[in-house]
N, C-alpha and C positions, 0 to 999 in steps of 0.2 A: 855405287849406289846402295842405298839401304834396302835390305830385304827383311821382312818380318819373320819371326820365328814360325816354323810350320804350324799351321792350324790357327794362327793369329794370337796364340797365347804367349806369355812370357815363359822362359825356361824356369823350372822349379828351382828355388834357392833354398839352401840349407842355412840355419842360423849360423852366424859367424862368417858368412860369405861377404864379399864386397857389398857395401851398402846396407848391411844389416848388422846391428850390434849382437854380439854373442849373449845369450841368456846367462845371468849370473848363476854360478854353481852354488847351490845351497850348502852352507857349512854346517857341520854337525854341532849341535848345542852341547857345550861342555857340561860335565856333571854338576859343577858348582852353580852354573846358571839354571840348569834343569831343577836342581834342588831349591834354589831361590824362588823359582816360579812356583814350585809345589808349596813352599812355605807361604808365598803370597796368596795362593788359593786358600790355604788354611787361615790366613789372616782375614780374607773376605768372609769365610764361614764364621770365624770367631767374631767378627764385627756384626754379622747378622744375629748371632746368638746374643751379643751385647745389646742389640736393639730389643730383643725379646726380654732380656733381663731387666732392661730399663722399664719396659711396659709392665712386667710382672711386679716390679717394686714401685710402681707409679704412686701408690698411696703415701709412701714416705716422701715423695716429692710434694704432694699436696700439703702434707703436714708441715714440711719444711717451709713452704711458701706461706702458709697460714701463720706460722710462729715467728718467722724472721723477716718477711718482706714488709716494707713500708712504702707509703706514698706521701711525700712532703712531710715526713716525720710522724705520720699517723699510720696506725695499722690498716691493712687493706680490708675493705668490706668483703662480705661473702661473695658478691658478684665479681669483684676484682680478683679474689683468690681463684675462683673458678676460671675466669678469663685467662689469668696468668698461667694457671695449671694447664689449660688446653693449649695455649700458645707454646709452652715449654714442651709438651708432648709432641706437638707437630714439629717443632725445631729438632728435638731429639731423633725422631723418626727420619725426617728429611736429611739431616746431617749424617745420620747413620747409614742411610741408603747411598748417599753420595760417597761415603767412605768405602762401602762395599764395592761400588762401581770403580773407584780409584784403584783399589787392590787388584781387581780383575784387569783393568786397563793396563796398569803397570806390569802385571805378570805377562800379559800378551806382548807388550812392546819390548820388555826386556828379553823375552824368549826370542824375539825377532832380531835382537842385537842392536836395538836403537840406543845410541850413546846418550841421547838426551833423557831417555827413560831411566837409565841408571842414576843419573844426576837428579832427576825429578823425584825418584823414589827416595833418594837420600835426603832431599829437602823435606819431603813429606814426613820422613822419620824424625828429622830435626824438629819439625813443628809438633809432632806427636810427643817428642821428648819434653818440650815446653809444657804441653798439656798435662803430661804425667807428673811433672814437677809441681804444677799448679794443683793437681788433684791430690798429691801427697801433702801439700801444704794446707789442704782443707778448702781449696777453692772450688770444689764441685758444688753445684747448686743443690743437688739432692742430698749430699752429705752421706750417702749410704756407703758403708764399708765394702759391701759386696761389689758395687759398681766401681769403686776405687780399685779394688783388687783385680777385677776383670779388666780394667783399663791397663793395669800393669802387665797382665797376661798378653794383651794385644800388643803392648809396647815390646815385650820380649820377642814376640813373633816378628815384629818389624825389625828389631835388632838383628835377629838371625838372618833375615832376608838381605839386609844391607851388608852384613859381614860376608855372606856368600857372593853377593854381587861385586864386591871389591877384592876378591881373592885374585891371585895372579892368573890363574886359569881363566877366570871371567874377564879380567882386563885384556888378556890376549884376544879373547873372542870379540870384545867390543872394539878393540883397535882395528880389527880386520873388517868391521861392519861398515856398511854404506852409511852415508851421512844423513839420510832422511829418516 
């Protein structure tokens, strides 16, 4: 016949006993991944500084819009220039803040050993490479050489992070990581 445990309670169980999965043992983060994470935080900070630079050089953006933008072949009116200028400023700030958030998110997820984060970080770097090529080709709206140069600085930071993430030591860390 069944007899309950004295006192009506269940016996205490330790993690890893029958019926309970053992808690995963945290693996130490290798130096290459730790440095990549640090570089990504520098990238977030650099992106934030980039937003500030864009705002400080905003008058060159207005001049560029006034001199080069057209609507149906005609120069923009003063109202259209102001509207376009404000729209561009909002887009620059919003996209910049999204970039800062992505740097921080990728840093945290790579530190945790998420395989998808290393791949996603590499894809983000590839997209940034396309943007840097476009910037060098003169495709930036503001046309400012300071902004173009700063874009290359952020690109170099991204390159350093991706190189660190794909080193052998890092790859071993990501291979042993859980799937989520």
